[in-house]
VOVOSE-661074 format. One record per residue (C-alpha): residue number from 1; x, y, z. Coordinates in Angstrom, 1 decimal. Each point is the difference from the previous one (the first is absolute). Layout:
BEGIN
(lumlo NUM, (X, Y, Z))
...
This chain:
BEGIN
(lumlo 1, (137.2, -32.8, 153.9))
(lumlo 2, (-3.3, 0.6, -1.7))
(lumlo 3, (-3.3, 0.8, 1.7))
(lumlo 4, (-1.2, -3.9, 0.0))
(lumlo 5, (3.4, -1.2, 1.5))
(lumlo 6, (-0.3, 2.7, 2.9))
(lumlo 7, (-3.6, -0.8, 0.6))
(lumlo 8, (0.7, -3.7, 0.2))
(lumlo 9, (3.6, 0.0, 1.5))
(lumlo 10, (0.8, -3.1, 2.4))
(lumlo 11, (-0.9, 1.4, 3.4))
(lumlo 12, (-3.2, 1.4, -1.4))
(lumlo 13, (-1.1, -3.3, -1.6))
(lumlo 14, (1.0, -1.8, 3.1))
(lumlo 15, (-2.1, 2.2, 2.2))
(lumlo 16, (-3.0, -0.4, -2.7))
(lumlo 17, (0.3, -3.7, 0.2))
(lumlo 18, (1.2, -1.1, 3.1))
(lumlo 19, (2.9, -2.3, 1.1))
(lumlo 20, (-1.8, -3.6, -0.9))
(lumlo 21, (-1.4, 1.5, -3.5))
(lumlo 22, (3.1, 1.7, -0.9))
(lumlo 23, (2.0, -3.3, 0.3))
(lumlo 24, (-2.4, -2.0, -2.1))
(lumlo 25, (-0.1, 2.8, -2.8))
(lumlo 26, (3.8, 0.1, 0.1))
(lumlo 27, (0.1, -3.9, -0.8))
(lumlo 28, (-2.4, 0.8, -2.9))
(lumlo 29, (2.2, 2.6, -1.4))
(lumlo 30, (3.1, -2.0, 0.4))
(lumlo 31, (-1.7, -3.2, -1.7))
(lumlo 32, (-0.7, 2.3, -3.1))
(lumlo 33, (-3.6, -0.3, 0.3))
(lumlo 34, (-0.6, 3.5, -1.3))
(lumlo 35, (-0.7, 1.2, -3.5))
(lumlo 36, (-0.1, 3.6, -0.5))
(lumlo 37, (-2.5, 1.0, -2.7))
(lumlo 38, (0.0, 4.0, 0.2))
(lumlo 39, (2.4, 2.5, 1.7))
(lumlo 40, (0.5, 3.5, 0.5))
(lumlo 41, (1.2, 2.5, 2.5))
(lumlo 42, (-3.1, -0.1, 1.8))
(lumlo 43, (-1.8, -2.8, -0.8))
(lumlo 44, (1.0, -4.0, -0.3))
(lumlo 45, (-2.2, -3.1, -0.9))
(lumlo 46, (1.0, -3.4, -0.1))
(lumlo 47, (-1.2, -3.6, 0.6))
(lumlo 48, (1.2, -1.9, 2.8))
(lumlo 49, (-0.5, -4.0, -0.3))
(lumlo 50, (-0.7, -1.9, 3.2))
(lumlo 51, (-2.8, -2.4, 0.5))
(lumlo 52, (-1.6, 2.2, -2.8))
(lumlo 53, (0.9, 2.9, -2.1))
(lumlo 54, (-0.6, 3.1, 1.5))
(lumlo 55, (0.3, 3.7, -1.3))
(lumlo 56, (1.6, 2.6, 2.2))
(lumlo 57, (0.1, 3.7, -0.8))
(lumlo 58, (2.1, 2.6, 2.1))
(lumlo 59, (0.0, 3.6, -0.4))
(lumlo 60, (0.7, 3.2, 1.6))
(lumlo 61, (-2.3, 3.1, 0.3))
(lumlo 62, (0.9, 3.3, 2.1))
(lumlo 63, (3.2, -1.9, 1.2))
(lumlo 64, (-2.2, -2.9, 1.6))
(lumlo 65, (0.3, -3.4, -1.2))
(lumlo 66, (-3.2, -1.8, -1.1))
(lumlo 67, (-0.6, -3.9, -1.0))
(lumlo 68, (-2.4, -2.6, -1.0))
(lumlo 69, (0.1, -3.6, -0.6))
(lumlo 70, (-2.6, -2.5, -1.1))
(lumlo 71, (0.6, -2.5, 2.6))
(lumlo 72, (-2.5, -0.5, 3.0))
(lumlo 73, (2.4, 0.8, 2.5))
(lumlo 74, (0.3, 3.7, -1.6))
(lumlo 75, (-3.8, 0.3, -0.3))
(lumlo 76, (-0.3, 2.4, 2.8))
(lumlo 77, (3.0, 1.9, -0.8))
(lumlo 78, (2.7, -1.9, 1.9))
(lumlo 79, (3.5, 0.2, -1.8))
(lumlo 80, (0.6, -3.6, -0.9))
(lumlo 81, (2.9, -2.4, -0.7))
(lumlo 82, (-0.4, 0.7, -3.7))
(lumlo 83, (0.0, 3.6, 0.3))
(lumlo 84, (3.3, -0.4, 2.3))
(lumlo 85, (1.5, -2.3, -2.8))
(lumlo 86, (-0.8, 2.9, -2.8))
(lumlo 87, (1.1, 2.7, 2.3))
(lumlo 88, (3.4, -1.7, 0.3))
(lumlo 89, (0.7, 0.3, -3.5))
(lumlo 90, (0.1, 3.5, 0.2))
(lumlo 91, (3.3, -0.2, 2.2))
(lumlo 92, (3.3, 0.9, -2.0))
(lumlo 93, (1.4, -3.4, -1.2))
(lumlo 94, (-3.4, -2.0, 1.0))
(lumlo 95, (-1.1, -1.8, 3.3))
(lumlo 96, (3.6, -1.4, 0.6))
(lumlo 97, (1.9, 3.3, -0.6))
(lumlo 98, (-0.1, 0.9, 3.8))
(lumlo 99, (1.5, -3.2, 1.1))
(lumlo 100, (3.3, 0.5, -1.9))
(lumlo 101, (0.6, -3.7, -0.8))
(lumlo 102, (-3.7, -1.7, -0.4))
(lumlo 103, (1.3, -3.1, 1.4))
(lumlo 104, (1.8, 1.3, 3.1))
(lumlo 105, (-3.0, 0.7, 2.2))
(lumlo 106, (-1.4, -3.4, -0.8))
(lumlo 107, (3.3, -2.0, 1.1))
(lumlo 108, (0.4, 2.2, 3.2))
(lumlo 109, (-3.7, -0.6, 1.0))
(lumlo 110, (0.2, -3.9, -0.9))
(lumlo 111, (2.9, 0.4, 2.6))
(lumlo 112, (-2.2, 1.5, 2.6))
(lumlo 113, (-2.8, -2.2, -0.4))
(lumlo 114, (2.2, -3.3, 0.2))
(lumlo 115, (-1.1, -0.6, 3.7))
(lumlo 116, (3.4, 1.5, 1.3))
(lumlo 117, (2.1, -2.9, -1.7))
(lumlo 118, (1.8, 2.4, -2.3))
(lumlo 119, (1.8, 2.8, 1.3))
(lumlo 120, (-0.6, 3.2, -1.7))
(lumlo 121, (2.6, 1.5, -2.3))
(lumlo 122, (0.6, 3.3, 2.0))
(lumlo 123, (2.1, 1.5, -2.8))
(lumlo 124, (-2.8, -0.3, -2.7))
(lumlo 125, (-2.6, 1.0, 2.4))
(lumlo 126, (2.1, 3.4, 0.5))
(lumlo 127, (0.4, 0.0, -3.8))
(lumlo 128, (-3.7, 0.1, -0.6))
(lumlo 129, (-0.3, 2.5, 2.8))
(lumlo 130, (2.5, 2.4, -1.8))
(lumlo 131, (-1.9, -0.6, -3.4))
(lumlo 132, (-3.6, 0.8, 2.0))
(lumlo 133, (1.6, 3.2, 1.1))
(lumlo 134, (1.6, 1.2, -2.9))
(lumlo 135, (-2.3, 2.8, -1.7))
(lumlo 136, (-0.8, 0.0, -3.7))
(lumlo 137, (2.4, 2.0, -1.9))
(lumlo 138, (-1.6, 3.3, -1.4))
(lumlo 139, (-3.1, 0.1, 2.3))
(lumlo 140, (-0.3, 3.1, 2.0))
(lumlo 141, (0.3, 0.0, 3.9))
(lumlo 142, (-3.7, 0.8, 0.5))
(lumlo 143, (-0.9, -3.0, -2.2))
(lumlo 144, (2.7, -2.5, 0.9))
(lumlo 145, (-2.3, -1.9, 2.4))
(lumlo 146, (-2.4, -0.7, -2.9))
(lumlo 147, (3.1, -1.7, -2.0))
(lumlo 148, (1.1, -2.3, 2.8))
(lumlo 149, (-2.1, 0.3, 3.0))
(lumlo 150, (-1.7, -3.3, -1.1))
(lumlo 151, (3.1, -2.2, 0.2))
(lumlo 152, (1.0, 1.5, 3.3))
(lumlo 153, (-3.5, -1.1, 1.3))
(lumlo 154, (0.3, -3.3, -1.6))
(lumlo 155, (3.3, -0.3, 1.6))
(lumlo 156, (-1.2, 0.7, 3.5))
(lumlo 157, (-2.8, -2.6, -0.3))
(lumlo 158, (2.6, -2.5, -1.1))
(lumlo 159, (2.4, 0.2, 2.9))
(lumlo 160, (-3.0, -0.3, 2.4))
(lumlo 161, (-0.8, -3.1, -2.0))
(lumlo 162, (3.7, -1.1, 0.6))
(lumlo 163, (-0.4, 0.8, 3.8))
(lumlo 164, (-3.1, -2.0, 0.1))
(lumlo 165, (1.7, -2.9, -1.9))
(lumlo 166, (2.5, -0.6, 3.0))
(lumlo 167, (2.9, 2.4, -0.8))
(lumlo 168, (-0.7, 2.8, 2.3))
(lumlo 169, (3.2, 0.9, 0.8))
(lumlo 170, (1.0, 0.5, -3.7))
(lumlo 171, (-3.2, 1.9, -0.2))
(lumlo 172, (1.1, 2.4, 2.5))
(lumlo 173, (3.4, 0.4, -1.3))
(lumlo 174, (-1.6, 0.8, -3.4))
(lumlo 175, (-2.5, 2.2, 1.2))
(lumlo 176, (3.0, 2.1, 1.5))
(lumlo 177, (1.6, 0.0, -3.5))
(lumlo 178, (-3.2, 1.0, -1.6))
(lumlo 179, (-0.6, 2.9, 2.6))
(lumlo 180, (3.6, 1.3, -1.0))
(lumlo 181, (-1.1, 0.0, -3.7))
(lumlo 182, (-3.2, 1.9, 1.0))
(lumlo 183, (2.1, 2.5, 2.0))
(lumlo 184, (2.3, 0.5, -3.1))
(lumlo 185, (-3.3, 0.4, -2.3))
(lumlo 186, (-1.1, 3.1, 1.6))
(lumlo 187, (2.7, 1.7, -2.2))
(lumlo 188, (-1.9, -1.1, -3.1))
(lumlo 189, (-3.6, 0.3, 1.0))
(lumlo 190, (-2.2, 2.9, 0.7))
(lumlo 191, (-1.8, -1.7, 3.0))
(lumlo 192, (-2.9, 2.5, 0.4))
(lumlo 193, (-2.6, -3.0, 0.6))
(lumlo 194, (2.6, -1.5, 2.5))
(lumlo 195, (0.1, -3.2, -2.0))
(lumlo 196, (3.4, -0.8, 1.1))
(lumlo 197, (-0.8, 0.9, 3.6))
(lumlo 198, (-2.9, -2.9, -0.1))
(lumlo 199, (2.7, -2.2, -1.7))
(lumlo 200, (2.3, 0.5, 3.0))
(lumlo 201, (-2.8, -0.8, 2.3))
(lumlo 202, (-0.8, -3.2, -2.0))
(lumlo 203, (3.8, -1.0, 0.5))
(lumlo 204, (0.3, 1.0, 3.6))
(lumlo 205, (-3.3, -2.3, 0.9))
(lumlo 206, (1.3, -2.9, -2.1))
(lumlo 207, (3.5, 0.5, 1.8))
(lumlo 208, (-1.7, -0.4, 3.4))
(lumlo 209, (-2.0, -2.8, -0.7))
(lumlo 210, (2.9, -1.8, -1.4))
(lumlo 211, (2.0, 0.8, 3.1))
(lumlo 212, (-2.7, -1.2, 2.4))
(lumlo 213, (-0.3, -3.3, -2.1))
(lumlo 214, (3.6, -0.9, 0.3))
(lumlo 215, (2.3, 2.6, 2.1))
(lumlo 216, (3.3, 0.7, -1.4))
(lumlo 217, (2.8, 0.1, 2.0))
(lumlo 218, (-0.9, 2.8, 3.0))
(lumlo 219, (3.5, 2.0, -0.3))
(lumlo 220, (0.1, 0.0, -3.8))
(lumlo 221, (-3.7, 1.1, 0.0))
(lumlo 222, (0.7, 2.7, 1.9))
(lumlo 223, (2.7, 1.6, -2.2))
(lumlo 224, (-2.0, -0.7, -2.8))
(lumlo 225, (-2.9, 2.1, 1.5))
(lumlo 226, (2.0, 2.8, 1.3))
(lumlo 227, (1.4, 0.6, -3.4))
(lumlo 228, (-3.6, 0.1, -1.5))
(lumlo 229, (-1.4, 2.1, 2.4))
(lumlo 230, (2.8, 2.5, 0.0))
(lumlo 231, (0.7, 0.5, -3.8))
(lumlo 232, (-3.1, -0.8, -1.8))
(lumlo 233, (-1.8, 2.8, -1.8))
(lumlo 234, (-2.9, -1.7, 0.0))
(lumlo 235, (-0.2, -0.4, 3.7))
(lumlo 236, (-1.6, -3.5, -0.6))
(lumlo 237, (1.3, -1.3, 3.8))
(lumlo 238, (-0.6, 2.5, 2.3))
(lumlo 239, (0.3, -0.5, 4.1))
(lumlo 240, (1.4, -3.6, -1.3))
(lumlo 241, (1.0, -1.2, 3.5))
(lumlo 242, (-3.7, 0.2, 1.2))
(lumlo 243, (-1.3, -1.6, -3.2))
(lumlo 244, (2.4, -3.1, 0.1))
(lumlo 245, (0.6, 0.0, 3.9))
(lumlo 246, (-1.4, -3.7, 0.1))
(lumlo 247, (2.2, -1.2, -3.1))
(lumlo 248, (3.0, 2.2, 1.4))
(lumlo 249, (-0.3, -1.5, 3.7))
(lumlo 250, (2.1, 1.2, 2.7))
(lumlo 251, (3.4, -0.7, -2.0))
(lumlo 252, (-1.1, 2.1, -2.9))
(lumlo 253, (-1.5, 2.8, 1.7))
(lumlo 254, (3.1, 0.4, 1.8))
(lumlo 255, (2.1, -0.1, -3.3))
(lumlo 256, (-2.5, 2.7, -1.5))
(lumlo 257, (0.7, 1.9, 2.8))
(lumlo 258, (3.8, -0.2, -0.3))
(lumlo 259, (-0.3, 1.2, -3.6))
(lumlo 260, (-2.3, 2.9, 0.7))
(lumlo 261, (0.5, 1.6, 3.5))
(lumlo 262, (3.6, 1.2, -0.7))
(lumlo 263, (-1.2, 1.5, -3.1))
(lumlo 264, (-2.8, 1.8, 2.3))
(lumlo 265, (2.3, 1.2, 2.4))
(lumlo 266, (2.7, 1.4, -2.3))
(lumlo 267, (-2.6, 2.5, -1.3))
(lumlo 268, (0.4, 1.7, 3.4))
(lumlo 269, (0.2, 3.8, -0.1))
(lumlo 270, (-0.3, -0.3, -4.1))
(lumlo 271, (-3.6, -1.4, 0.6))
(lumlo 272, (-1.4, 2.7, -2.3))
(lumlo 273, (2.3, -1.2, -3.0))
(lumlo 274, (-0.7, -2.5, -2.6))
(lumlo 275, (-3.7, -0.2, 0.4))
(lumlo 276, (-1.1, -3.0, -1.9))
(lumlo 277, (2.6, -2.0, 1.8))
(lumlo 278, (-0.8, 1.3, 3.3))
(lumlo 279, (-4.0, -0.9, -0.6))
(lumlo 280, (1.2, -3.4, -1.2))
(lumlo 281, (2.2, -0.6, 3.1))
(lumlo 282, (-2.8, 1.2, 2.2))
(lumlo 283, (-2.5, -2.1, -1.6))
(lumlo 284, (2.4, -2.9, 0.3))
(lumlo 285, (0.6, 0.6, 3.8))
(lumlo 286, (-3.7, 0.5, 0.7))
(lumlo 287, (-0.6, -3.4, -1.6))
(lumlo 288, (2.5, -1.5, 2.4))
(lumlo 289, (-1.9, 1.8, 3.0))
(lumlo 290, (-3.1, -1.4, -1.0))
(lumlo 291, (1.4, -3.4, -0.4))
(lumlo 292, (1.5, 0.4, 3.4))
(lumlo 293, (-3.1, 1.1, 1.6))
(lumlo 294, (2.0, 2.8, 2.0))
(lumlo 295, (-1.7, 3.2, 0.3))
(lumlo 296, (2.8, 1.9, 1.1))
(lumlo 297, (2.1, -1.5, -2.8))
(lumlo 298, (-2.9, 1.5, -2.3))
(lumlo 299, (0.0, 3.2, 1.6))
(lumlo 300, (3.8, 0.2, -0.7))
(lumlo 301, (-0.5, -0.8, -3.9))
(lumlo 302, (-2.5, 2.7, -0.5))
(lumlo 303, (2.3, 2.6, 1.8))
(lumlo 304, (-0.3, 3.3, -1.9))
(lumlo 305, (-2.9, -1.3, -2.4))
(lumlo 306, (-2.8, 0.4, 2.0))
(lumlo 307, (-1.8, 1.8, -2.9))
(lumlo 308, (-2.8, -2.4, -0.5))
(lumlo 309, (-2.9, -1.6, 1.7))
(lumlo 310, (1.2, -3.6, -1.1))
(lumlo 311, (3.0, 0.7, 2.4))
(lumlo 312, (-1.9, 0.9, 2.9))
(lumlo 313, (-2.4, -2.6, -0.5))
(lumlo 314, (2.7, -2.8, -0.3))
(lumlo 315, (1.7, 1.1, 3.1))
(lumlo 316, (-3.3, 0.3, 1.9))
(lumlo 317, (-1.0, -3.6, -1.1))
(lumlo 318, (3.3, -1.5, 0.9))
(lumlo 319, (-0.1, 1.4, 3.4))
(lumlo 320, (-3.7, -1.1, 0.5))
(lumlo 321, (1.4, -3.5, -1.0))
(lumlo 322, (2.8, 0.1, 2.6))
(lumlo 323, (-2.7, 1.0, 2.8))
(lumlo 324, (0.9, 3.5, 0.2))
(lumlo 325, (-3.4, 1.7, -0.5))
(lumlo 326, (0.6, 3.1, 1.6))
(lumlo 327, (3.1, 0.9, -2.2))
(lumlo 328, (-2.2, -1.4, -3.1))
(lumlo 329, (-2.7, 2.4, 0.9))
(lumlo 330, (2.4, 2.8, 0.1))
(lumlo 331, (1.6, -0.9, -3.1))
(lumlo 332, (-3.5, 0.0, -1.6))
(lumlo 333, (-1.0, 3.5, 1.4))
(lumlo 334, (3.3, 1.6, -1.1))
(lumlo 335, (-0.4, -1.5, -3.4))
(lumlo 336, (-3.7, 1.6, -0.3))
(lumlo 337, (1.2, 3.4, 1.4))
(lumlo 338, (2.9, 0.2, -2.6))
(lumlo 339, (-2.4, -0.3, -2.6))
(lumlo 340, (-0.5, 3.9, 0.6))
(lumlo 341, (3.6, 0.5, -1.5))
(lumlo 342, (0.1, -2.5, -2.6))
(lumlo 343, (-3.3, -0.7, -2.1))
(lumlo 344, (-0.7, -3.8, -0.1))
(lumlo 345, (-3.1, -2.4, 0.5))
(lumlo 346, (-0.4, -1.3, 3.4))
(lumlo 347, (-2.8, -2.5, 0.1))
(lumlo 348, (2.1, -3.2, 0.7))
(lumlo 349, (1.8, 2.0, 2.8))
(lumlo 350, (-3.2, 1.1, 1.6))
(lumlo 351, (-1.5, -3.4, -0.2))
(lumlo 352, (2.9, -1.3, 1.8))
(lumlo 353, (-0.2, 2.5, 2.9))
(lumlo 354, (-3.6, -0.5, -0.1))
(lumlo 355, (0.3, -3.9, 0.2))
(lumlo 356, (2.6, 0.1, 2.6))
(lumlo 357, (-2.4, 2.5, 2.4))
(lumlo 358, (-2.8, -2.2, -0.5))
(lumlo 359, (1.8, -3.1, 1.0))
(lumlo 360, (0.6, 1.7, 3.2))
(lumlo 361, (-3.6, 0.8, 0.4))
(lumlo 362, (0.8, 3.8, -0.6))
(lumlo 363, (-3.1, 0.8, -2.2))
(lumlo 364, (-0.3, 3.8, 1.1))
(lumlo 365, (3.8, 0.4, -1.0))
(lumlo 366, (-0.5, -1.7, -3.3))
(lumlo 367, (-2.9, 2.1, -1.2))
(lumlo 368, (2.3, 2.9, 1.0))
(lumlo 369, (2.4, -1.4, -2.5))
(lumlo 370, (-3.0, 0.8, -2.6))
(lumlo 371, (-0.9, 3.1, 1.2))
(lumlo 372, (3.6, 1.1, -0.2))
(lumlo 373, (0.2, -1.3, -3.5))
(lumlo 374, (-3.0, 2.2, -1.1))
(lumlo 375, (1.4, 3.2, 1.7))
(lumlo 376, (3.5, -0.6, -1.6))
(lumlo 377, (-1.3, -0.8, -3.5))
(lumlo 378, (-3.7, 1.1, -0.1))
(lumlo 379, (-2.1, -1.2, -2.6))
(lumlo 380, (-3.6, -1.8, -0.1))
(lumlo 381, (1.4, -3.5, -0.4))
(lumlo 382, (2.1, 0.5, 3.0))
(lumlo 383, (-3.3, 1.3, 1.9))
(lumlo 384, (-2.2, -2.9, -1.1))
(lumlo 385, (2.5, -2.5, 1.2))
(lumlo 386, (0.3, 1.6, 3.3))
(lumlo 387, (-3.8, 0.0, 0.6))
(lumlo 388, (-0.1, -3.7, -1.4))
(lumlo 389, (2.8, -0.9, 2.7))
(lumlo 390, (-1.8, 2.1, 2.7))
(lumlo 391, (-3.0, -2.4, 0.0))
(lumlo 392, (-2.4, 0.6, 2.9))
(lumlo 393, (2.3, 3.3, 0.6))
(lumlo 394, (-0.4, 1.4, -3.4))
(lumlo 395, (-2.5, 2.8, 1.3))
(lumlo 396, (2.5, 1.2, 2.3))
(lumlo 397, (3.2, -0.5, -2.2))
(lumlo 398, (-2.1, 2.0, -3.0))
(lumlo 399, (-0.4, 3.1, 2.3))
(lumlo 400, (3.5, -0.2, 1.1))
(lumlo 401, (1.3, -0.3, -3.2))
(lumlo 402, (-2.1, 2.8, -1.6))
(lumlo 403, (1.0, 2.4, 2.9))
(lumlo 404, (3.6, -0.9, -0.3))
(lumlo 405, (-0.1, 0.8, -3.8))
(lumlo 406, (-2.1, 3.0, 0.2))
(lumlo 407, (2.7, 1.4, 2.6))
(lumlo 408, (2.9, -0.8, -2.1))
(lumlo 409, (-1.4, 1.9, -3.0))
(lumlo 410, (-1.1, 3.0, 2.1))
(lumlo 411, (3.5, -0.1, 2.0))
(lumlo 412, (2.8, -0.6, -2.5))
(lumlo 413, (3.3, -1.0, 1.4))
(lumlo 414, (2.3, 2.4, 1.3))
(lumlo 415, (1.6, 2.1, -2.9))
(lumlo 416, (-2.7, -1.2, -2.4))
(lumlo 417, (-2.0, 2.8, -1.9))
(lumlo 418, (-2.7, -2.5, -0.7))
(lumlo 419, (-0.9, -3.6, 0.6))
(lumlo 420, (1.1, -2.7, -2.3))
(lumlo 421, (-2.5, -0.2, -3.2))
(lumlo 422, (-0.3, -3.7, 0.3))
(lumlo 423, (-1.5, 0.4, 3.6))
(lumlo 424, (-2.6, 2.3, -1.5))
(lumlo 425, (-0.8, -2.1, -2.7))
(lumlo 426, (-0.1, -3.2, 2.4))
(lumlo 427, (-2.5, 1.8, 2.3))
(lumlo 428, (-2.0, 1.3, -3.1))
(lumlo 429, (-0.2, -3.7, -1.1))
(lumlo 430, (-1.0, -1.2, 3.5))
(lumlo 431, (-2.4, 2.4, 0.9))
(lumlo 432, (-1.7, -0.5, -3.5))
(lumlo 433, (0.0, -4.0, 0.9))
(lumlo 434, (-1.5, 0.7, 3.3))
(lumlo 435, (-3.1, 1.6, -1.7))
(lumlo 436, (1.2, 3.6, 0.9))
(lumlo 437, (0.0, 2.0, -3.1))
(lumlo 438, (-0.2, 3.5, 1.5))
(lumlo 439, (2.8, -0.7, 2.4))
(lumlo 440, (1.9, -1.4, -2.9))
(lumlo 441, (-0.6, 3.1, -2.0))
(lumlo 442, (1.0, 2.4, 2.8))
(lumlo 443, (3.5, -1.6, 0.3))
(lumlo 444, (0.4, -0.1, -3.6))
(lumlo 445, (-0.8, 3.6, -0.4))
(lumlo 446, (1.9, 1.3, 3.3))
(lumlo 447, (3.1, -2.4, -0.6))
(lumlo 448, (0.2, -0.9, -3.7))
(lumlo 449, (-0.1, -3.3, -1.5))
(lumlo 450, (1.0, -1.4, -3.2))
(lumlo 451, (-2.2, -0.2, -3.3))
(lumlo 452, (-0.5, -3.7, 0.5))
(lumlo 453, (-1.6, 0.4, 3.2))
(lumlo 454, (-2.0, 2.9, -1.0))
(lumlo 455, (-1.5, -2.1, -2.9))
(lumlo 456, (-0.6, -2.9, 2.4))
(lumlo 457, (-1.9, 2.5, 2.1))
(lumlo 458, (-2.0, 2.0, -2.5))
(lumlo 459, (-2.9, -2.5, -0.5))
(lumlo 460, (-1.0, 0.3, 3.6))
(lumlo 461, (0.1, 3.8, -0.3))
(lumlo 462, (-2.5, 0.3, -3.0))
(lumlo 463, (-3.0, 0.2, 2.4))
(lumlo 464, (1.2, 2.5, 2.3))
(lumlo 465, (3.0, 1.9, -1.8))
(lumlo 466, (-0.7, -0.5, -3.6))
(lumlo 467, (1.9, 3.0, -1.3))
(lumlo 468, (3.4, -1.2, 1.8))
(lumlo 469, (-0.7, -3.3, -1.5))
(lumlo 470, (-0.6, 1.3, -3.3))
(lumlo 471, (3.5, 1.7, 0.6))
(lumlo 472, (1.6, -3.2, 0.3))
(lumlo 473, (-1.5, -1.6, -3.2))
(lumlo 474, (1.2, 3.2, -2.0))
(lumlo 475, (3.5, -0.4, 1.3))
(lumlo 476, (0.2, -3.8, -0.9))
(lumlo 477, (-1.5, 0.8, -3.4))
(lumlo 478, (3.0, 2.5, -0.3))
(lumlo 479, (2.1, -2.5, 0.9))
(lumlo 480, (-0.9, -2.7, -2.6))
(lumlo 481, (2.9, -1.5, -1.3))
(lumlo 482, (1.3, 0.7, -3.6))
(lumlo 483, (-0.1, -3.8, -1.1))
(lumlo 484, (-3.4, -1.2, -0.3))
(lumlo 485, (-1.0, -3.6, 1.3))
(lumlo 486, (-3.2, -1.5, 0.9))
(lumlo 487, (0.2, 0.8, 3.6))
(lumlo 488, (0.8, 3.5, -0.4))
(lumlo 489, (-3.0, 0.4, -2.4))
(lumlo 490, (-2.4, -1.4, 2.6))
(lumlo 491, (1.2, 2.3, 2.8))
(lumlo 492, (-0.4, 2.8, -2.3))
(lumlo 493, (-3.5, -0.7, -0.8))
(lumlo 494, (-0.8, -0.9, 3.6))
(lumlo 495, (1.5, 3.6, 1.1))
(lumlo 496, (-1.7, 1.9, -3.0))
(lumlo 497, (-3.5, -1.7, 1.2))
(lumlo 498, (0.6, 0.9, 3.8))
(lumlo 499, (0.9, 3.3, -0.7))
(lumlo 500, (-2.9, 0.6, -2.5))
(lumlo 501, (-2.6, -1.1, 2.8))
(lumlo 502, (1.7, 2.0, 2.6))
(lumlo 503, (0.4, 3.2, -1.9))
(lumlo 504, (-3.5, 0.0, -1.3))
(lumlo 505, (-1.5, -0.4, 3.4))
(lumlo 506, (2.0, 2.8, 1.2))
(lumlo 507, (-1.2, 2.1, -3.0))
(lumlo 508, (3.6, 0.2, -1.3))
(lumlo 509, (-0.5, -1.9, -3.3))
(lumlo 510, (2.9, 2.0, -1.7))
(lumlo 511, (2.4, -2.0, 2.3))
(lumlo 512, (-0.8, -3.4, -1.8))
(lumlo 513, (0.1, 2.0, -3.5))
(lumlo 514, (3.4, 1.4, 0.8))
(lumlo 515, (1.4, -3.2, 1.2))
(lumlo 516, (-1.3, -2.0, -3.0))
(lumlo 517, (1.6, 2.8, -2.4))
(lumlo 518, (3.3, -0.6, 1.7))
(lumlo 519, (-0.4, -3.6, -0.4))
(lumlo 520, (-0.9, -0.1, -3.8))
(lumlo 521, (3.0, 2.6, -0.4))
(lumlo 522, (2.8, -1.6, 1.9))
(lumlo 523, (-1.1, -3.9, -0.9))
(lumlo 524, (-1.7, 0.3, -3.4))
(lumlo 525, (2.5, -2.3, -1.6))
(lumlo 526, (-1.3, -2.9, 2.3))
(lumlo 527, (-2.6, -1.7, -2.1))
(lumlo 528, (-1.1, -2.2, 2.8))
(lumlo 529, (-0.8, 2.9, 2.2))
(lumlo 530, (-1.8, 2.1, -2.8))
(lumlo 531, (-2.3, -3.0, -0.9))
(lumlo 532, (-0.9, -0.3, 3.7))
(lumlo 533, (-0.6, 3.8, 0.4))
(lumlo 534, (-2.3, -0.2, -3.2))
(lumlo 535, (-1.8, -3.1, 1.1))
(lumlo 536, (-1.0, 2.1, 3.2))
(lumlo 537, (-1.2, 2.7, -2.1))
(lumlo 538, (2.5, 2.5, 1.1))
């Protein structure tokens, strides 16, 4: 495929135009309204005859698509139907090539839109699905989706149309077939952009919608869902029992459990073996537990896998929904404490616990949760959140927080030779934000802090400790990246200007001269930076 074909591959054209405009452009292309005039690897000009004759030009520059059309719709740069029609000529074999049989799609869609009076030809639909997911021969794996992604997306659109035209059960069966083809396509596609994952999600959404419109026989559906959840490489049907609970009903959920529970129990002492299958079975059991609303069943499903915040949060929510608030609080607190061993973000779990405490009128206990969060993971953001939540109690909570952070910094935990550097960074930032730059400087000097924090602190030290601020700017100048960018150029000029002013005021102008010499020596090949230095007269 040439540069122009890659730049205007079907998925890209659909994205540029939108579904409605793309469909109209497809019609124009298939009706033969396009008359090419001049073509090359990087530019194509053509006339498209609609209500009038419009001139379209497509080109590629720096691997990016460019286009123009003389129609009114494209006057503001929109990708019009005429541009779509011309772009489709770039497809190998023309606009009909992606469909295999040019008439097949039309016949199938005619069936779909017949108001339900004509049963869909499932064999032909399956054949079209197979064709849609067949990669174009000779196209590298990392470009495969460009060559056949458009026809797959059109196929999913058409399955949705089949569902809405009165054939939801047929659409559900065909969505499953398409999903299996998507699973198989992983071997032929380098899915770095998660395109197949998006296709999987669309098919799963369509499948659920179709099943809700006309529920299949529940026991049969349960068996199909179990197979999809446990064997799909794309994982398009996670926790299917919960997602499909209303469709499956009691009978379907019981059938689902009969299929999954024995496999889960069979793991037994071999729980650590076959990790992928174990994870899939665990997720299936979690789905069953969530569908049942039984928190004890949910705890059993998570068993030895309490390694994420989501696990604790799901259990706590299930217990609260069952009216077991004390246990819910215990699980939430345990999850927050467990973050000391496994790094994870905690805001949802924290928010749950705070909401539970406040629902019982325990405002002081809720504030302790925010204080604990600050002390466990010190940061300026956590400190500001604590004060915002404290309201009228903010002055007292401010003093408590600063005292506790300072004590932790000065008295490291048992066995530690020094406090966590992140604690020093956080306290310096907090003190600076509180308008206490001298205390912040003392903490930074005595306990150390990162370059990032020293740089943020330096401007507030220029008046009282100019040479210390100058030290910071000299260090940043030595650490300038080798690759030039507008941002690094602006930083270099700013640091030099600050250093010049501070060094001159301190009677040490040679510090600026030496720093400028190093910058020119090391970064002399950055024309943008050199021009800025000349403009400053340096």
